Predicted model as a PDB file, atoms N, CA, C, CB and O in Angstrom, pLDDT in the B-factor column:
MODEL        1                                                                  
ATOM      1  N   UNK A   1       2.080   5.940 -19.261  1.00 41.00           N  
ATOM      2  CA  UNK A   1       1.513   6.107 -17.942  1.00 41.00           C  
ATOM      3  C   UNK A   1       0.358   5.158 -17.697  1.00 41.00           C  
ATOM      4  CB  UNK A   1       1.063   7.521 -17.751  1.00 41.00           C  
ATOM      5  O   UNK A   1       0.014   4.909 -16.541  1.00 41.00           O  
ATOM      6  N   UNK A   2      -0.255   4.619 -18.744  1.00 45.00           N  
ATOM      7  CA  UNK A   2      -1.349   3.681 -18.554  1.00 45.00           C  
ATOM      8  C   UNK A   2      -0.923   2.454 -17.776  1.00 45.00           C  
ATOM      9  CB  UNK A   2      -1.911   3.268 -19.881  1.00 45.00           C  
ATOM     10  O   UNK A   2      -1.669   1.990 -16.914  1.00 45.00           O  
ATOM     11  N   UNK A   3       0.258   1.911 -18.055  1.00 49.00           N  
ATOM     12  CA  UNK A   3       0.748   0.740 -17.331  1.00 49.00           C  
ATOM     13  C   UNK A   3       0.974   1.081 -15.870  1.00 49.00           C  
ATOM     14  CB  UNK A   3       2.045   0.213 -17.961  1.00 49.00           C  
ATOM     15  O   UNK A   3       0.685   0.264 -14.995  1.00 49.00           O  
ATOM     16  N   UNK A   4       1.484   2.272 -15.588  1.00 49.00           N  
ATOM     17  CA  UNK A   4       1.719   2.689 -14.201  1.00 49.00           C  
ATOM     18  C   UNK A   4       0.368   2.830 -13.469  1.00 49.00           C  
ATOM     19  CB  UNK A   4       2.519   4.041 -14.157  1.00 49.00           C  
ATOM     20  O   UNK A   4       0.263   2.451 -12.302  1.00 49.00           O  
ATOM     21  N   UNK A   5      -0.643   3.360 -14.129  1.00 53.00           N  
ATOM     22  CA  UNK A   5      -1.971   3.469 -13.520  1.00 53.00           C  
ATOM     23  C   UNK A   5      -2.537   2.098 -13.192  1.00 53.00           C  
ATOM     24  CB  UNK A   5      -2.926   4.218 -14.448  1.00 53.00           C  
ATOM     25  O   UNK A   5      -3.161   1.913 -12.147  1.00 53.00           O  
ATOM     26  N   UNK A   6      -2.322   1.143 -14.078  1.00 55.00           N  
ATOM     27  CA  UNK A   6      -2.798  -0.224 -13.847  1.00 55.00           C  
ATOM     28  C   UNK A   6      -2.065  -0.826 -12.657  1.00 55.00           C  
ATOM     29  CB  UNK A   6      -2.598  -1.104 -15.109  1.00 55.00           C  
ATOM     30  O   UNK A   6      -2.695  -1.462 -11.811  1.00 55.00           O  
ATOM     31  N   UNK A   7      -0.747  -0.643 -12.568  1.00 61.00           N  
ATOM     32  CA  UNK A   7       0.034  -1.164 -11.463  1.00 61.00           C  
ATOM     33  C   UNK A   7      -0.392  -0.511 -10.149  1.00 61.00           C  
ATOM     34  CB  UNK A   7       1.526  -0.940 -11.714  1.00 61.00           C  
ATOM     35  O   UNK A   7      -0.516  -1.202  -9.138  1.00 61.00           O  
ATOM     36  N   UNK A   8      -0.618   0.804 -10.142  1.00 63.00           N  
ATOM     37  CA  UNK A   8      -0.972   1.505  -8.940  1.00 63.00           C  
ATOM     38  C   UNK A   8      -2.259   0.953  -8.328  1.00 63.00           C  
ATOM     39  CB  UNK A   8      -1.113   2.977  -9.229  1.00 63.00           C  
ATOM     40  O   UNK A   8      -2.373   0.902  -7.103  1.00 63.00           O  
ATOM     41  N   UNK A   9      -3.198   0.553  -9.119  1.00 68.00           N  
ATOM     42  CA  UNK A   9      -4.448   0.001  -8.628  1.00 68.00           C  
ATOM     43  C   UNK A   9      -4.311  -1.378  -8.001  1.00 68.00           C  
ATOM     44  CB  UNK A   9      -5.424  -0.063  -9.736  1.00 68.00           C  
ATOM     45  O   UNK A   9      -5.209  -1.829  -7.290  1.00 68.00           O  
ATOM     46  N   UNK A  10      -3.209  -2.041  -8.257  1.00 71.00           N  
ATOM     47  CA  UNK A  10      -2.999  -3.400  -7.778  1.00 71.00           C  
ATOM     48  C   UNK A  10      -1.984  -3.558  -6.665  1.00 71.00           C  
ATOM     49  CB  UNK A  10      -2.592  -4.235  -8.894  1.00 71.00           C  
ATOM     50  O   UNK A  10      -1.743  -4.674  -6.205  1.00 71.00           O  
ATOM     51  N   UNK A  11      -1.381  -2.459  -6.221  1.00 71.00           N  
ATOM     52  CA  UNK A  11      -0.223  -2.579  -5.324  1.00 71.00           C  
ATOM     53  C   UNK A  11      -0.548  -3.196  -3.959  1.00 71.00           C  
ATOM     54  CB  UNK A  11       0.383  -1.223  -5.114  1.00 71.00           C  
ATOM     55  O   UNK A  11       0.363  -3.681  -3.287  1.00 71.00           O  
ATOM     56  N   UNK A  12      -1.808  -3.193  -3.529  1.00 71.00           N  
ATOM     57  CA  UNK A  12      -2.148  -3.793  -2.233  1.00 71.00           C  
ATOM     58  C   UNK A  12      -2.691  -5.202  -2.359  1.00 71.00           C  
ATOM     59  CB  UNK A  12      -3.156  -2.938  -1.517  1.00 71.00           C  
ATOM     60  O   UNK A  12      -3.051  -5.804  -1.348  1.00 71.00           O  
ATOM     61  N   UNK A  13      -2.763  -5.745  -3.550  1.00 72.00           N  
ATOM     62  CA  UNK A  13      -3.247  -7.101  -3.757  1.00 72.00           C  
ATOM     63  C   UNK A  13      -2.178  -8.113  -3.364  1.00 72.00           C  
ATOM     64  CB  UNK A  13      -3.668  -7.305  -5.216  1.00 72.00           C  
ATOM     65  O   UNK A  13      -1.003  -7.939  -3.689  1.00 72.00           O  
ATOM     66  N   UNK A  14      -2.585  -9.166  -2.669  1.00 72.00           N  
ATOM     67  CA  UNK A  14      -1.651 -10.205  -2.252  1.00 72.00           C  
ATOM     68  C   UNK A  14      -1.028 -10.877  -3.479  1.00 72.00           C  
ATOM     69  CB  UNK A  14      -2.363 -11.251  -1.363  1.00 72.00           C  
ATOM     70  O   UNK A  14      -1.728 -11.288  -4.405  1.00 72.00           O  
ATOM     71  N   UNK A  15       0.283 -10.974  -3.462  1.00 72.00           N  
ATOM     72  CA  UNK A  15       1.002 -11.648  -4.556  1.00 72.00           C  
ATOM     73  C   UNK A  15       1.340 -10.757  -5.718  1.00 72.00           C  
ATOM     74  CB  UNK A  15       0.204 -12.784  -5.056  1.00 72.00           C  
ATOM     75  O   UNK A  15       1.994 -11.216  -6.654  1.00 72.00           O  
ATOM     76  N   UNK A  16       0.922  -9.480  -5.710  1.00 72.00           N  
ATOM     77  CA  UNK A  16       1.203  -8.595  -6.843  1.00 72.00           C  
ATOM     78  C   UNK A  16       2.583  -7.980  -6.705  1.00 72.00           C  
ATOM     79  CB  UNK A  16       0.140  -7.491  -6.949  1.00 72.00           C  
ATOM     80  O   UNK A  16       2.932  -7.463  -5.644  1.00 72.00           O  
ATOM     81  N   UNK A  17       3.354  -8.030  -7.750  1.00 71.00           N  
ATOM     82  CA  UNK A  17       4.658  -7.368  -7.801  1.00 71.00           C  
ATOM     83  C   UNK A  17       4.992  -7.040  -9.240  1.00 71.00           C  
ATOM     84  CB  UNK A  17       5.764  -8.254  -7.171  1.00 71.00           C  
ATOM     85  O   UNK A  17       4.633  -7.775 -10.160  1.00 71.00           O  
ATOM     86  N   UNK A  18       5.677  -5.938  -9.422  1.00 69.00           N  
ATOM     87  CA  UNK A  18       6.147  -5.575 -10.754  1.00 69.00           C  
ATOM     88  C   UNK A  18       7.528  -6.161 -11.028  1.00 69.00           C  
ATOM     89  CB  UNK A  18       6.180  -4.054 -10.910  1.00 69.00           C  
ATOM     90  O   UNK A  18       8.064  -6.033 -12.129  1.00 69.00           O  
ATOM     91  N   UNK A  19       8.097  -6.808 -10.008  1.00 71.00           N  
ATOM     92  CA  UNK A  19       9.429  -7.393 -10.124  1.00 71.00           C  
ATOM     93  C   UNK A  19       9.311  -8.908 -10.200  1.00 71.00           C  
ATOM     94  CB  UNK A  19      10.327  -6.974  -8.932  1.00 71.00           C  
ATOM     95  O   UNK A  19       8.516  -9.509  -9.477  1.00 71.00           O  
ATOM     96  N   UNK A  20      10.086  -9.516 -11.057  1.00 75.00           N  
ATOM     97  CA  UNK A  20       9.960 -10.956 -11.288  1.00 75.00           C  
ATOM     98  C   UNK A  20      10.486 -11.775 -10.102  1.00 75.00           C  
ATOM     99  CB  UNK A  20      10.710 -11.349 -12.562  1.00 75.00           C  
ATOM    100  O   UNK A  20      10.080 -12.926  -9.946  1.00 75.00           O  
ATOM    101  N   UNK A  21      11.356 -11.237  -9.276  1.00 76.00           N  
ATOM    102  CA  UNK A  21      11.940 -12.015  -8.193  1.00 76.00           C  
ATOM    103  C   UNK A  21      11.348 -11.672  -6.808  1.00 76.00           C  
ATOM    104  CB  UNK A  21      13.437 -11.797  -8.175  1.00 76.00           C  
ATOM    105  O   UNK A  21      11.986 -11.927  -5.787  1.00 76.00           O  
ATOM    106  N   UNK A  22      10.162 -11.110  -6.775  1.00 72.00           N  
ATOM    107  CA  UNK A  22       9.514 -10.763  -5.499  1.00 72.00           C  
ATOM    108  C   UNK A  22       8.165 -11.450  -5.395  1.00 72.00           C  
ATOM    109  CB  UNK A  22       9.343  -9.231  -5.361  1.00 72.00           C  
ATOM    110  O   UNK A  22       7.543 -11.792  -6.401  1.00 72.00           O  
ATOM    111  N   UNK A  23       7.719 -11.648  -4.140  1.00 70.00           N  
ATOM    112  CA  UNK A  23       6.463 -12.362  -3.913  1.00 70.00           C  
ATOM    113  C   UNK A  23       5.250 -11.461  -3.810  1.00 70.00           C  
ATOM    114  CB  UNK A  23       6.566 -13.169  -2.676  1.00 70.00           C  
ATOM    115  O   UNK A  23       4.124 -11.939  -3.950  1.00 70.00           O  
ATOM    116  N   UNK A  24       5.443 -10.172  -3.570  1.00 64.00           N  
ATOM    117  CA  UNK A  24       4.328  -9.241  -3.529  1.00 64.00           C  
ATOM    118  C   UNK A  24       3.450  -9.352  -2.303  1.00 64.00           C  
ATOM    119  CB  UNK A  24       3.502  -9.427  -4.716  1.00 64.00           C  
ATOM    120  O   UNK A  24       2.229  -9.246  -2.409  1.00 64.00           O  
ATOM    121  N   UNK A  25       4.047  -9.564  -1.137  1.00 71.00           N  
ATOM    122  CA  UNK A  25       3.247  -9.681   0.092  1.00 71.00           C  
ATOM    123  C   UNK A  25       3.429  -8.501   1.044  1.00 71.00           C  
ATOM    124  CB  UNK A  25       3.604 -10.959   0.812  1.00 71.00           C  
ATOM    125  O   UNK A  25       2.685  -8.396   2.019  1.00 71.00           O  
ATOM    126  N   UNK A  26       4.385  -7.616   0.798  1.00 78.00           N  
ATOM    127  CA  UNK A  26       4.734  -6.548   1.724  1.00 78.00           C  
ATOM    128  C   UNK A  26       3.623  -5.547   1.976  1.00 78.00           C  
ATOM    129  CB  UNK A  26       5.916  -5.833   1.219  1.00 78.00           C  
ATOM    130  O   UNK A  26       3.193  -5.396   3.120  1.00 78.00           O  
ATOM    131  N   UNK A  27       3.142  -4.856   0.950  1.00 82.00           N  
ATOM    132  CA  UNK A  27       2.115  -3.849   1.156  1.00 82.00           C  
ATOM    133  C   UNK A  27       0.785  -4.431   1.613  1.00 82.00           C  
ATOM    134  CB  UNK A  27       1.912  -3.076  -0.102  1.00 82.00           C  
ATOM    135  O   UNK A  27       0.061  -3.804   2.387  1.00 82.00           O  
ATOM    136  N   UNK A  28       0.467  -5.615   1.141  1.00 82.00           N  
ATOM    137  CA  UNK A  28      -0.742  -6.291   1.571  1.00 82.00           C  
ATOM    138  C   UNK A  28      -0.688  -6.601   3.073  1.00 82.00           C  
ATOM    139  CB  UNK A  28      -0.943  -7.579   0.765  1.00 82.00           C  
ATOM    140  O   UNK A  28      -1.676  -6.419   3.784  1.00 82.00           O  
ATOM    141  N   UNK A  29       0.445  -7.060   3.535  1.00 86.00           N  
ATOM    142  CA  UNK A  29       0.641  -7.399   4.947  1.00 86.00           C  
ATOM    143  C   UNK A  29       0.577  -6.139   5.804  1.00 86.00           C  
ATOM    144  CB  UNK A  29       1.993  -8.122   5.154  1.00 86.00           C  
ATOM    145  O   UNK A  29      -0.062  -6.151   6.856  1.00 86.00           O  
ATOM    146  N   UNK A  30       1.215  -5.069   5.389  1.00 87.00           N  
ATOM    147  CA  UNK A  30       1.197  -3.790   6.103  1.00 87.00           C  
ATOM    148  C   UNK A  30      -0.223  -3.280   6.206  1.00 87.00           C  
ATOM    149  CB  UNK A  30       2.090  -2.750   5.400  1.00 87.00           C  
ATOM    150  O   UNK A  30      -0.652  -2.836   7.271  1.00 87.00           O  
ATOM    151  N   UNK A  31      -0.948  -3.340   5.119  1.00 87.00           N  
ATOM    152  CA  UNK A  31      -2.334  -2.847   5.107  1.00 87.00           C  
ATOM    153  C   UNK A  31      -3.189  -3.653   6.095  1.00 87.00           C  
ATOM    154  CB  UNK A  31      -2.938  -2.937   3.669  1.00 87.00           C  
ATOM    155  O   UNK A  31      -3.987  -3.069   6.828  1.00 87.00           O  
ATOM    156  N   UNK A  32      -3.037  -4.955   6.126  1.00 89.00           N  
ATOM    157  CA  UNK A  32      -3.831  -5.787   7.051  1.00 89.00           C  
ATOM    158  C   UNK A  32      -3.506  -5.461   8.513  1.00 89.00           C  
ATOM    159  CB  UNK A  32      -3.573  -7.287   6.779  1.00 89.00           C  
ATOM    160  O   UNK A  32      -4.411  -5.389   9.344  1.00 89.00           O  
ATOM    161  N   UNK A  33      -2.236  -5.267   8.829  1.00 90.00           N  
ATOM    162  CA  UNK A  33      -1.849  -4.938  10.202  1.00 90.00           C  
ATOM    163  C   UNK A  33      -2.443  -3.602  10.621  1.00 90.00           C  
ATOM    164  CB  UNK A  33      -0.320  -4.903  10.340  1.00 90.00           C  
ATOM    165  O   UNK A  33      -2.989  -3.483  11.718  1.00 90.00           O  
ATOM    166  N   UNK A  34      -2.343  -2.604   9.763  1.00 92.00           N  
ATOM    167  CA  UNK A  34      -2.892  -1.268  10.065  1.00 92.00           C  
ATOM    168  C   UNK A  34      -4.392  -1.324  10.234  1.00 92.00           C  
ATOM    169  CB  UNK A  34      -2.534  -0.269   8.959  1.00 92.00           C  
ATOM    170  O   UNK A  34      -4.926  -0.691  11.145  1.00 92.00           O  
ATOM    171  N   UNK A  35      -5.098  -2.067   9.379  1.00 92.00           N  
ATOM    172  CA  UNK A  35      -6.541  -2.187   9.470  1.00 92.00           C  
ATOM    173  C   UNK A  35      -6.934  -2.931  10.744  1.00 92.00           C  
ATOM    174  CB  UNK A  35      -7.099  -2.904   8.233  1.00 92.00           C  
ATOM    175  O   UNK A  35      -7.970  -2.623  11.332  1.00 92.00           O  
ATOM    176  N   UNK A  36      -6.139  -3.896  11.183  1.00 92.00           N  
ATOM    177  CA  UNK A  36      -6.429  -4.633  12.394  1.00 92.00           C  
ATOM    178  C   UNK A  36      -6.424  -3.712  13.609  1.00 92.00           C  
ATOM    179  CB  UNK A  36      -5.425  -5.759  12.579  1.00 92.00           C  
ATOM    180  O   UNK A  36      -7.076  -4.001  14.612  1.00 92.00           O  
ATOM    181  N   UNK A  37      -5.687  -2.601  13.521  1.00 92.00           N  
ATOM    182  CA  UNK A  37      -5.609  -1.630  14.615  1.00 92.00           C  
ATOM    183  C   UNK A  37      -6.512  -0.436  14.332  1.00 92.00           C  
ATOM    184  CB  UNK A  37      -4.157  -1.162  14.825  1.00 92.00           C  
ATOM    185  O   UNK A  37      -6.274   0.663  14.833  1.00 92.00           O  
ATOM    186  N   UNK A  38      -7.549  -0.657  13.528  1.00 94.00           N  
ATOM    187  CA  UNK A  38      -8.550   0.380  13.184  1.00 94.00           C  
ATOM    188  C   UNK A  38      -7.932   1.577  12.488  1.00 94.00           C  
ATOM    189  CB  UNK A  38      -9.272   0.853  14.437  1.00 94.00           C  
ATOM    190  O   UNK A  38      -8.405   2.702  12.645  1.00 94.00           O  
ATOM    191  N   UNK A  39      -6.891   1.344  11.728  1.00 95.00           N  
ATOM    192  CA  UNK A  39      -6.243   2.427  10.990  1.00 95.00           C  
ATOM    193  C   UNK A  39      -6.507   2.288   9.504  1.00 95.00           C  
ATOM    194  CB  UNK A  39      -4.736   2.442  11.261  1.00 95.00           C  
ATOM    195  O   UNK A  39      -7.290   1.447   9.061  1.00 95.00           O  
ATOM    196  N   UNK A  40      -5.841   3.123   8.760  1.00 92.00           N  
ATOM    197  CA  UNK A  40      -6.003   3.103   7.298  1.00 92.00           C  
ATOM    198  C   UNK A  40      -4.660   3.439   6.649  1.00 92.00           C  
ATOM    199  CB  UNK A  40      -7.114   4.115   6.833  1.00 92.00           C  
ATOM    200  O   UNK A  40      -3.853   4.184   7.205  1.00 92.00           O  
ATOM    201  N   UNK A  41      -4.445   2.886   5.487  1.00 88.00           N  
ATOM    202  CA  UNK A  41      -3.241   3.145   4.689  1.00 88.00           C  
ATOM    203  C   UNK A  41      -3.682   3.820   3.404  1.00 88.00           C  
ATOM    204  CB  UNK A  41      -2.439   1.822   4.391  1.00 88.00           C  
ATOM    205  O   UNK A  41      -4.480   3.274   2.642  1.00 88.00           O  
ATOM    206  N   UNK A  42      -3.155   5.007   3.175  1.00 86.00           N  
ATOM    207  CA  UNK A  42      -3.504   5.785   1.985  1.00 86.00           C  
ATOM    208  C   UNK A  42      -2.283   5.969   1.096  1.00 86.00           C  
ATOM    209  CB  UNK A  42      -4.086   7.155   2.382  1.00 86.00           C  
ATOM    210  O   UNK A  42      -1.142   5.901   1.554  1.00 86.00           O  
ATOM    211  N   UNK A  43      -2.545   6.199  -0.165  1.00 85.00           N  
ATOM    212  CA  UNK A  43      -1.486   6.521  -1.108  1.00 85.00           C  
ATOM    213  C   UNK A  43      -1.775   7.875  -1.722  1.00 85.00           C  
ATOM    214  CB  UNK A  43      -1.356   5.433  -2.203  1.00 85.00           C  
ATOM    215  O   UNK A  43      -2.928   8.248  -1.938  1.00 85.00           O  
ATOM    216  N   UNK A  44      -0.720   8.593  -1.995  1.00 88.00           N  
ATOM    217  CA  UNK A  44      -0.810   9.845  -2.727  1.00 88.00           C  
ATOM    218  C   UNK A  44       0.246   9.807  -3.829  1.00 88.00           C  
ATOM    219  CB  UNK A  44      -0.610  11.086  -1.779  1.00 88.00           C  
ATOM    220  O   UNK A  44       1.405   9.477  -3.581  1.00 88.00           O  
ATOM    221  N   UNK A  45      -0.162  10.140  -5.025  1.00 86.00           N  
ATOM    222  CA  UNK A  45       0.753  10.144  -6.157  1.00 86.00           C  
ATOM    223  C   UNK A  45       1.128  11.598  -6.458  1.00 86.00           C  
ATOM    224  CB  UNK A  45       0.112   9.448  -7.412  1.00 86.00           C  
ATOM    225  O   UNK A  45       0.270  12.444  -6.712  1.00 86.00           O  
ATOM    226  N   UNK A  46       2.434  11.857  -6.419  1.00 89.00           N  
ATOM    227  CA  UNK A  46       2.948  13.201  -6.708  1.00 89.00           C  
ATOM    228  C   UNK A  46       3.977  13.074  -7.822  1.00 89.00           C  
ATOM    229  CB  UNK A  46       3.578  13.874  -5.424  1.00 89.00           C  
ATOM    230  O   UNK A  46       5.149  12.779  -7.586  1.00 89.00           O  
ATOM    231  N   UNK A  47       3.507  13.302  -9.034  1.00 89.00           N  
ATOM    232  CA  UNK A  47       4.392  13.089 -10.187  1.00 89.00           C  
ATOM    233  C   UNK A  47       4.702  11.603 -10.303  1.00 89.00           C  
ATOM    234  CB  UNK A  47       5.710  13.921 -10.053  1.00 89.00           C  
ATOM    235  O   UNK A  47       3.793  10.789 -10.466  1.00 89.00           O  
ATOM    236  N   UNK A  48       5.979  11.244 -10.220  1.00 84.00           N  
ATOM    237  CA  UNK A  48       6.340   9.836 -10.270  1.00 84.00           C  
ATOM    238  C   UNK A  48       6.752   9.307  -8.900  1.00 84.00           C  
ATOM    239  CB  UNK A  48       7.461   9.624 -11.267  1.00 84.00           C  
ATOM    240  O   UNK A  48       7.463   8.306  -8.805  1.00 84.00           O  
ATOM    241  N   UNK A  49       6.299   9.991  -7.823  1.00 87.00           N  
ATOM    242  CA  UNK A  49       6.594   9.561  -6.454  1.00 87.00           C  
ATOM    243  C   UNK A  49       5.309   9.116  -5.789  1.00 87.00           C  
ATOM    244  CB  UNK A  49       7.268  10.699  -5.636  1.00 87.00           C  
ATOM    245  O   UNK A  49       4.295   9.810  -5.866  1.00 87.00           O  
ATOM    246  N   UNK A  50       5.340   7.969  -5.140  1.00 83.00           N  
ATOM    247  CA  UNK A  50       4.183   7.473  -4.380  1.00 83.00           C  
ATOM    248  C   UNK A  50       4.487   7.678  -2.901  1.00 83.00           C  
ATOM    249  CB  UNK A  50       3.880   5.950  -4.697  1.00 83.00           C  
ATOM    250  O   UNK A  50       5.516   7.233  -2.392  1.00 83.00           O  
ATOM    251  N   UNK A  51       3.563   8.366  -2.220  1.00 90.00           N  
ATOM    252  CA  UNK A  51       3.668   8.562  -0.752  1.00 90.00           C  
ATOM    253  C   UNK A  51       2.682   7.597  -0.094  1.00 90.00           C  
ATOM    254  CB  UNK A  51       3.360  10.080  -0.328  1.00 90.00           C  
ATOM    255  O   UNK A  51       1.539   7.470  -0.533  1.00 90.00           O  
ATOM    256  N   UNK A  52       3.129   6.929   0.944  1.00 88.00           N  
ATOM    257  CA  UNK A  52       2.257   6.055   1.728  1.00 88.00           C  
ATOM    258  C   UNK A  52       2.014   6.712   3.073  1.00 88.00           C  
ATOM    259  CB  UNK A  52       2.879   4.631   1.904  1.00 88.00           C  
ATOM    260  O   UNK A  52       2.956   7.068   3.781  1.00 88.00           O  
ATOM    261  N   UNK A  53       0.748   6.871   3.422  1.00 92.00           N  
ATOM    262  CA  UNK A  53       0.381   7.513   4.681  1.00 92.00           C  
ATOM    263  C   UNK A  53      -0.373   6.484   5.515  1.00 92.00           C  
ATOM    264  CB  UNK A  53      -0.486   8.808   4.443  1.00 92.00           C  
ATOM    265  O   UNK A  53      -1.406   5.961   5.098  1.00 92.00           O  
ATOM    266  N   UNK A  54       0.157   6.208   6.691  1.00 92.00           N  
ATOM    267  CA  UNK A  54      -0.497   5.274   7.631  1.00 92.00           C  
ATOM    268  C   UNK A  54      -1.135   6.083   8.736  1.00 92.00           C  
ATOM    269  CB  UNK A  54       0.520   4.233   8.223  1.00 92.00           C  
ATOM    270  O   UNK A  54      -0.469   6.884   9.392  1.00 92.00           O  
ATOM    271  N   UNK A  55      -2.424   5.878   8.944  1.00 94.00           N  
ATOM    272  CA  UNK A  55      -3.141   6.556  10.033  1.00 94.00           C  
ATOM    273  C   UNK A  55      -3.605   5.478  11.011  1.00 94.00           C  
ATOM    274  CB  UNK A  55      -4.368   7.410   9.489  1.00 94.00           C  
ATOM    275  O   UNK A  55      -4.391   4.594  10.671  1.00 94.00           O  
ATOM    276  N   UNK A  56      -3.093   5.584  12.232  1.00 92.00           N  
ATOM    277  CA  UNK A  56      -3.445   4.621  13.262  1.00 92.00           C  
ATOM    278  C   UNK A  56      -3.912   5.418  14.479  1.00 92.00           C  
ATOM    279  CB  UNK A  56      -2.231   3.673  13.615  1.00 92.00           C  
ATOM    280  O   UNK A  56      -3.192   6.306  14.935  1.00 92.00           O  
ATOM    281  N   UNK A  57      -5.107   5.121  15.020  1.00 92.00           N  
ATOM    282  CA  UNK A  57      -5.617   5.888  16.158  1.00 92.00           C  
ATOM    283  C   UNK A  57      -4.690   5.730  17.378  1.00 92.00           C  
ATOM    284  CB  UNK A  57      -7.058   5.432  16.512  1.00 92.00           C  
ATOM    285  O   UNK A  57      -4.155   4.652  17.632  1.00 92.00           O  
ATOM    286  N   UNK A  58      -4.519   6.816  18.113  1.00 89.00           N  
ATOM    287  CA  UNK A  58      -3.760   6.788  19.346  1.00 89.00           C  
ATOM    288  C   UNK A  58      -4.720   6.467  20.486  1.00 89.00           C  
ATOM    289  CB  UNK A  58      -3.022   8.139  19.587  1.00 89.00           C  
ATOM    290  O   UNK A  58      -5.529   7.313  20.868  1.00 89.00           O  
ATOM    291  N   UNK A  59      -4.642   5.290  21.019  1.00 82.00           N  
ATOM    292  CA  UNK A  59      -5.562   4.854  22.061  1.00 82.00           C  
ATOM    293  C   UNK A  59      -5.135   5.332  23.458  1.00 82.00           C  
ATOM    294  CB  UNK A  59      -5.670   3.340  22.046  1.00 82.00           C  
ATOM    295  O   UNK A  59      -5.826   5.064  24.440  1.00 82.00           O  
ATOM    296  N   UNK A  60      -4.032   6.018  23.543  1.00 81.00           N  
ATOM    297  CA  UNK A  60      -3.492   6.412  24.855  1.00 81.00           C  
ATOM    298  C   UNK A  60      -3.657   7.898  25.126  1.00 81.00           C  
ATOM    299  CB  UNK A  60      -2.024   6.044  24.948  1.00 81.00           C  
ATOM    300  O   UNK A  60      -3.000   8.433  26.019  1.00 81.00           O  
ATOM    301  N   UNK A  61      -4.497   8.562  24.394  1.00 73.00           N  
ATOM    302  CA  UNK A  61      -4.725  10.007  24.616  1.00 73.00           C  
ATOM    303  C   UNK A  61      -5.651  10.205  25.786  1.00 73.00           C  
ATOM    304  CB  UNK A  61      -5.314  10.685  23.356  1.00 73.00           C  
ATOM    305  O   UNK A  61      -5.969  11.341  26.137  1.00 73.00           O  
TER     306      UNK A  61                                                      
ENDMDL                                                                          
END                                                                             
């Protein structure tokens, strides 16, 4: 589990991937877009499942 904990801390870094044939730009790009709209991207770890929660303010209320 130590390797998984290390990976989990790096998942939003640009260029980070646990797969050799990927560039690692997806989560970093999503996080930047959400932050640009004054939102936040959170992660929750439930056993061996990672949940991603995107919170974006509704400006049309």
